[in-house]
N, C-alpha and C positions, 0 to 999 in steps of 0.2 A: 736437229734441224733448227737453224736460226729463225727468229721471229720474222725477219725481213723476207727470207726465202719462203716461209709458210704463207705470208700474205701474198707474195707473188704467185705462188701455186694456186691458191684459192681463186684468185682473179682470172688466171689464164688457163687453168686446167680444162674447163669446158671448151675453150677455143682450140686447145691442142687436140681435142677429140675430132674436130671437123675433118682434117685431112685423113685421119684414120677411117672415118666413116666412108669418105669418098673412095679410099683405096680398097675398102672391103665391100663396095657396092654390089658386086656379083656373088658375095658370100653372106647371105642374110643372117645366118646363125652367128657368124663371127662379128658382123656389123652390130647386131643387137646385143650380143654378149659384151662387146667393147663398150657400148653405151651404158649398160647396167654397171659394168665394172667401174667406169669413170664416175658414174653417179654415186656409187658406194664410196669410192675414194674421195669424192668431193665432200660428202657428209663427214667422213673421218677427219678431213682437214679442217672443216668448220668446227667440228667438235674439239679438235686440238686448240683452235683459236679461242673457243669458249673457255677451255682450261687455263690458258695463259691469261685471259681477261679476268677470270675469277681469282687468279693469283695476284692481281693488281698491276700486271705489266701493261705498259703503253704499247699499243700496236698501231703504228702509222707507216705510211708508204707514200712517196711522191714519185710519179712517173716523169712528168716534165712540166714546164711552166709555159702557159699560153702567153702571158705578159706579166710584168712585175706585180706580185701580190695576188695572182690568180693561177695557181697550179692545178693540174689534174692530180689530185691527191686522195688518199684513203685513210680512214681511221675507224677503229672498232669502237662502237659504243653500244649500249644495251638494246636500243630499238633495232639497229641494224643487225645485231646478232640474232635477235628473235626472227627477223625476216630471213636471214641467211640460213638459219637452222631449219626453218619451215621449208624453204625452197630446195635446199640440198637433200633433205630427207624424202621429199616427195618426187624428186627427179627420177631416182631409180625405180620407184613404185609406178610412176606414170609410164616409164619405159616398158616395164614388165607388162602393164595393162595393155599398152599399145601393141605389143607383140601378138597377144591373143586377138585383139580387135582388128588390127590392120590385116592380118593374115586371114582371119575368118571372113572379113568383109571384102577380101581381094582388092585392097586399095592399091592404086597405082602410085608411082613416085615416092616409094617409102624411104629411099635414101635421102631425098630432098627433105622429107619430114624430119628425120633424125638429125640432119645437118642443121636446119634452122632451129630446131629444138635446142641443140647445144649452144648455138649463138645466143638464143634468148636467155639461157641460164647464165652465160657470160655477162650479158647486160644486167641481169638481176643482181649478180654479185657486185658489179660496179655500182649499182644503185644502193644496195644495202650498206656498203662501206664507204660511200662518198663522203669526203671530208668537207666539201663546200657545195654550194648551190650549182655552180657551173659544171662541176664533175657530175653531179646528179642529173642535171639537164641533158648532158651529152649522152649518158647511158640510158636515160629515159627515152630519148629519141631512137637510139639503137634498138631498144626493145620494141618500139612501135614498128620500125622498118623490118626487123627480123621476124616478127609474128605475122606480118601481112601475107607472105607466101603460104603460111600455115592456114590462115583463114580462107584463102582462095584455093586451097589444096585440090579440091574436087575438079576445078577447071570448068564447071558449068556456068551458065549465065547467072543463076542465083548466087553461086559462090563469088563470081566477079562483082555482082551488084553489092553483096554483103561486104566484100573487101573494100569497095570504093567508099561505102558509108563508114566503115571501120577506120580507114586511113584518113578520109576527109575530116571526120569529127576530131580525131586525136591530133592530127597535124594542125588543124585550124585552131583548136583551143590552145595548143602548145605555143604556136607562133604569135597569135593575137593577144593571149592573156598571160601564159606562163612565162614566156621569154620577156615580155614587158614587165612583169612583176620582178623577175630576176634583175633586170636593168635598173628598175626603180629602187630595189633594195640596195644595189651597189651605189647608186647616187645618194641615197638617204643615209645608209649606214657606213659606207666607205669600205665595206668588206662583204664577202659572200660566205665566209667560214661559218660552220655550224658551231654554236656555243650554247650550252645548257643555260637556260634563263634568258636567252635572246641576245641579239647583237645591236639593237637600236639604242641610241642615247636617250637619257631620260627626258631631254627637252625636244625630242622628235614629235612632230605634230600627230596627234591621234587621228585626225581626219585623213592625213596622208597615209598613215599606217593602215587605217580602215579600208582605204581604196586598194592598197597593196594586198591586204588579206583577201578581199573579194576577187582580185585578179588571180591570186594563187588558187583559191577554191574552184573558180570556174576554169582556170587554165589547166588544172590537173584533171584532164578529161578521163583518165583511167579510173578515177574514183567514181565516175558515173553519176554525179549529182545532176538532178533534173535542172534544166532541160537538155543537158549534154550526156544523155544516157543511151540514146538509140543505137549507138555502135555495138553495144553489148548484145542485145537480142538479135541484131542483124548478123553478128559474127557466128551465130549458132548454125549457119550453113556448113561450118567446118566439121571435120570428123570429130567424134567424141573425145579422143585423146587431146585434140587441140582445144576443145571446150574446157577440158580439165586443166590444161595449161593456162588458159585465159582466166579461169575463175578461181583457181586455187594456188597454182605454183608461181605464176609470174605476173601477168598484166594487171589485173584488178588489185592484187596485193601491192604491187608497185605503186599504184595510185593512192590507196589509203595510207600506205607507209609514208609516202611523200607528204600527204596532208598532216599526219602526226608529226613528222620530222620538222616541217615548216612551223607548225604551231608551237612546238616545244623548243626547238633549237634556233629558230630565226626570230620569232616574236617573244617567246617566253610565256608561261602560263599566266603569270600575274599581269603582264601588259596586255595579253590577249583578251582578258576579261574586261579591260577598260575601253576597247575599241568600239566605235559606233556601229560597225557592220557585223560584229560577232553574233549578236542576238538574232538579227535577220537571217544570217547564214545558218545558224543552228536550227531555226524554225524551218528554213528551206530543206535542210537535211531531214528534219522530222516529216515534212510533207513528202519527200522522196520515199521515206520508209513506208508510210501509210499508203500512198498512191500506188507504189510498186507492188505492195502486198495485195491490194485489191485487184490490180491488173493480173497478177500471178494466179489468183483464184479463178479468173475467167479463162485462162489458157487451157486448151485441151491437149495441145502438143506438149509432151513431157519436157523436152529441152527448153521450149519457150517458157514454160512455167518455172523451171529452174533458173533461167536467165533473169527473169523479173524478180525472183527471190534473191538472186545475187545483188541486183540493184538495191533492193531493200536492205540487205545485210551490210552493204557498203555504206549506206546511209547511217547505220548504227555507228560505224567507226568514225565517220566524219563528224557526226553529231557529238559523239563522246569527246572528241578532241576539242570541239568548239564550246563545250561546257566550261572549259578553262578551269577545271578543278582536278585535284590529284586523283580522285576516284574515277573521273571521266577518262583521264589519260590512261590509267591502269586498265580500265575496262576495254578501251579501244585497242590498246597494244595487245592485250590477251586475246581479243576477238580475231585478230589477224591469224593467230594459230588455230583457235577453235573452229572458226569458220572454214579455214583452209581444209582441214581434215574432214569435216562434215560435208562440205560441198563437193570435194573431189570424190568422195564415196558416192554421193547421189549421182554425179555424172558418170562415174564408172558403172553404176547400176543401170542407168538409162541406156548407155551404150551396149551393155551386155544384153539387155532386153531387146534392143533393136537388132543386134546381130544374131542372137540365138532364136528369138521368137518373131522377129520382123514386126514388132509392135512399136509405134511411135507415140500413139495417143493414149491419154489416161483412160478413156472409156473402152479401150481395147484390152485392158489388163484384168478383166474379170476372171477370177479363178486361176490366174497364172502362177500363183504362189506354190501350187502343187508341183509344177515342173521346174520352178526356179526358187526353191525355198531359201537357200543361202543368200541369193541376190536380194530378195525382198526383206529378209531379216536385217541385212546390212543397210538397206534403204531405210528401214524403220529406226535403226540405231542412229544413223546420220540425221534423220529428221528430228529426233529428240535433241541433237546438238544444235540444229538451227533454231528450234523452238526455244531451247534453253531449259530443258528438263533433265533430271538425273535419269540414267547414270552416264550422261555425255558431258564432255568438257565445256560445251557452250553454256552450261548452267552458270559457271563462275564468271565468264566475261559479261553475260547478260546481267548478272547480279550487280557487278561493279558499275555497269552502265546505268542501271536503274538507280543505284545509290548515288551516282553522279548527278542525276537529275534532281534528287532530293537535296544533295549538298549545294547545288547551284540554284535551287528553288525554281526550276523550270517544270512546273507542275503539269503543264499541257504536254510537254515532251515525255513525262513519265506515263501519262495516259496513252500517248502514241505508242510507246514501247510495249505496253501491256496489250493494246489492241492488235498490234502487229504480230505479237506472239500467238494470240488467239487465231488470227487469220492464217498464220503459218501452220497451225494444227489442222485447219480446214483444207489447205491446199497441198499439204505433204502427207500427213498421217492417213488420210483417206485412201491414198494409193496402195500401201501395203494391206490396209484393211479390205480394200476391194479385191486384192489379189488372193488373200487367204480366206476371206469370208464373202464370196460373191453373192449379190442379191438375186442374180439370175444365172442360169446355166450358160457357160461360155459357148460362143458360136462355133469355136474350133478347139478341139482337144488335141494338145501336143503330146507326143510320146517321148519319154526319156529313154535314150539308148541304154542298153544293158551295162551295168557297172558305173553309171553316172548318177550323181545325186542332184545335179543342177545342169541346166542346158547351157549356161554361160561357158565360153571358151576357158580352158583350164588356167592359162596364164592370167587372164582377166579376173577370173574368180579368186585366184590367190591374192591378187593386188587389192581387190575391193574388200576381201575379208580382212586383210592386214590393216587397211585404213579404217575399217569399222571398229576393229579392236583398238586401234589408236584413239578413236573417239572416246571409248570407255576409259582407256588408260589415262587420258588427259583429265578425266573427272577426278580420278584418285591421286594423280601425281601432277597437279597443276602448280605446285609450289615453285618449281624452277622457272616457269614462265612468269609467275607473279613476282618472283625475286628480281628478275631482269626488268620487268615493267616498272616496279616500284622505284628503281634507280633513276627513272626519268623525272621523278617528283621529289 
């Protein structure tokens, strides 16, 4: 298979699944089987691209030109490859999880769910391999629009309200700030192409570039920097597979990926450190980390707690990029992967608990570990990844981020990272501890059916077990991710 054909397939394969899903809408087993098959094929194709990239081959593709000098074009580079590998590996696992969840919960409009899920993955691939800012912006907006029907999937008033907040904040930040930053970059640099070490001339005004950086950070609403973070907890009205998509596979990862991409390939690390707004924005990310952790600690609803945890963890990635140091960039890039597998496991567990035990609040989980041991073990493993403790992969990304604060001498941010990790112990690890070692007898004793070791739906249980194992795998085999991330610096 030629490299050109391989690139085309990676980009359009998820879109090719859409008519097949619609055609099989009355045959759910075939519909969902096709979704898993296409997900596996997508990962296999991205893995082949990884092989070509490691062999030093140039992988580029142009679809068409909007006007001279501004094509819709794609290019494989290390950061995009990390994002594409994460998204493509989690697509089939999320689909497998969704089978158990959607059927056990008797969700309506399942064909619509799988259709827009595939479109969202198509948008993610476009973002991951975008060769310039305009291409990235187009697919960034496609991702927003394709995930809106997923957020409002339930069709209730709460779902519609959450969807309005989701769409309102993401579109407003994109149009008012992100698009303006893209136009400002075109005017200042004369190009929107991504280039390692940046595209701005040495005589470009640092004041102008500082304004552009602020526009980018606030305009990339999917990174959920405060005060533009409310869309994320509001979107928790969606079914848990959608929450998993938002938090791990697509949306928030597209946000922080774009932040790193802009910092490294539009501004360049060296120039980034000279801009007047960089320090302020780094401290704003630090405030987001700490404030969200405190808010998470106060949430009794499990999905709300996990949502604010995500806001905090996204702050880690944004802050790491804004440290403008090699270790900060490496830590941020690695955290995209480490957080993805940990957080998707946590949401898988939350959904399994809700479907199987009908429990949504943390204080309802006393003693539930006896009926759902695998689910809560997976929850504990994923929590270690978020906290940054062995044997989970998050240990390494958190370490590099911490060393990045030392390298840049942002001592306050170093303290923020340590405090946030302590808070995450309090708001995450207490949940499996409460389940396995209850302080009081549960009000309701659930009974395990004969032959089952966990109340979670089988398909969902398999998915969350695999992602939990991946969290441990990434601790012992983080070299490949580090290898790609180090090429950015």
